[in-house]
N, C-alpha and C positions, 0 to 999 in steps of 0.2 A: 506403361505409357507415361510419357512425361510431357507436360505443357508448361508454357511460361505465362505468367500473369503479370502484366506490367502496371496494373492499377487495382484499386479496390473494386472498381466497376468490372474489370476483367474477372476477378475472383467471384463476384456475385453472378456474372453471366455464366461462368462455368457451373456454379452451383445450380442455377436455374436450368441449364441444359441437363444436368444430372437429375434434378427433380422431375423433369419431364419424362424421364425413363423409368421412374420408380412407381410401383403399383401397390406395394404393401408386402411385408414379409422380408424386406431387405435389411441388411445391417451394414452401416458405413462407420468405419473407425477413422477418426481424424487424429493425426499425429503432427505435432509441431510445438515450437516454443510459445511462450506467452507473446501475444501480438502477432502471431504468424498468419492470422486470417481465418482461423477455424470457424468462428461464429459468423464472420462475413460470408463464408462459403455457405453456411447453414441458412442464412438469410436468403440467399439466392435459391437454394434448394427448396425452401418453403414457397417461394414465388412460383417455381416450376411445378410444385404440387398443387397450386391454386390457393394457397393460404394467403390471406390479405392482412393478417395480424402482424404487428411489429415483433419480429423475433428478438428475444433478449437472451443474453448469455446466462446460462444456468449455473455460473460459478458459485454463487452463494446459495441458491435454492437446490442445487444438484440436478434437478430435472424439471423440464417444462414440456407440456403437451399442447399440440395445436391440431385443430380439426380441419380437414379439407372439405370442400363442397361435395365430394363424392363419398363422404362418411369414412374416409381413411383418417389415420392419425400420423402425425410426426411426433416421435418421442425423442427429445434432445437431452442427453445426459452430459454432465461435466464433472468428472471425479477428481479434479485438480486438488481440492482441499482435503481429500480423504486418503488416509494411509491404510484404512481398513473399511471396506464397503458396508459392513454391518448388515442391517435389514435391506439396504439398497440392493444387495446382491440378489435377494429373493425377488424384489420388484423387477429388476432388469431381466432376470431369468424368465419371469412370466411374460414380460413385454416381448422378448425375443421370439416367443412362440406364437405371437399374434400375426396372422396373415393380413390383417387390416392395418398394421402399423409399420411404418418405416422407422427404424431405430438408428439414431446417430449418436456416437459416443466420442467424447473428447477425454483424453487422459485415461484410456481404457485399460492400462496395465494393472490397475488395482482390481479389476473384475475379469481379468483375462481367463480365469478358470471357467467362467460361465459363457464366454463369448463363443459363438458357433465357428466352426471351421470355415463355413461359407460366408465370407464377408468381403466387402470392398474396403481397401485401406488406402487412404490418401495422406501422403506426407507433404506438409507445406513447409517450405524453407525459404528464408529471405535470400535474395541474390545481392551480393556486393553490399554497397552502402546505401542504395536507394531504399527508402522506407516502404515503398509500395510494390516493388518487384518481388515476385515469388516464383519458385519452381514448385510445381505440383506433380508428385510422382504417384501414379494411381496403379494399384495392383489388385488382383482378384485371387481368391483362394478357394473357389468352389464353383459348382455348375451355374448357379443363379448369378453370382457376382461376375463370373467370366462372361456370361451373355451380356450383362450390362456394360462391362468394359469393352466388349466387341462393338456394341451399339454406340458407345461414347466415341470410340476410335473412328468409326465410320462417319460420325456426325461432326467430328472436330477437324477443321482445316489444317 
């Protein structure tokens, strides 16, 4: 599935739409260059999950967690600064097995060996020279993520 985002607000709205479909146990991998809109998408996703905290990029902290009103969690990882995940590999492996946690990973190649087969992958890419235009290519690689992708496709005009 591919959609066009013509603004920061479009990217947030898409994230919110996705967040509305997540209930816990899902894994979302975000792929894109620096400034592609990955954290912007996560901000919208958090809103869709009912999180009212201001989502911050975990570039320097590596991970951030946010609680939802329904006692679910959003775990947001950013492995940009790591060439070796070290102890974070164990943390993310534990998080991935929690049915109460939606796990979002930026720059996941460094932990690819622990990522599940069943995940939703979103590639964000700038379009032309416009600073805010993005192409979002969404793919699924398992039963749970395929169902989410089908629901996203049905809900997206």
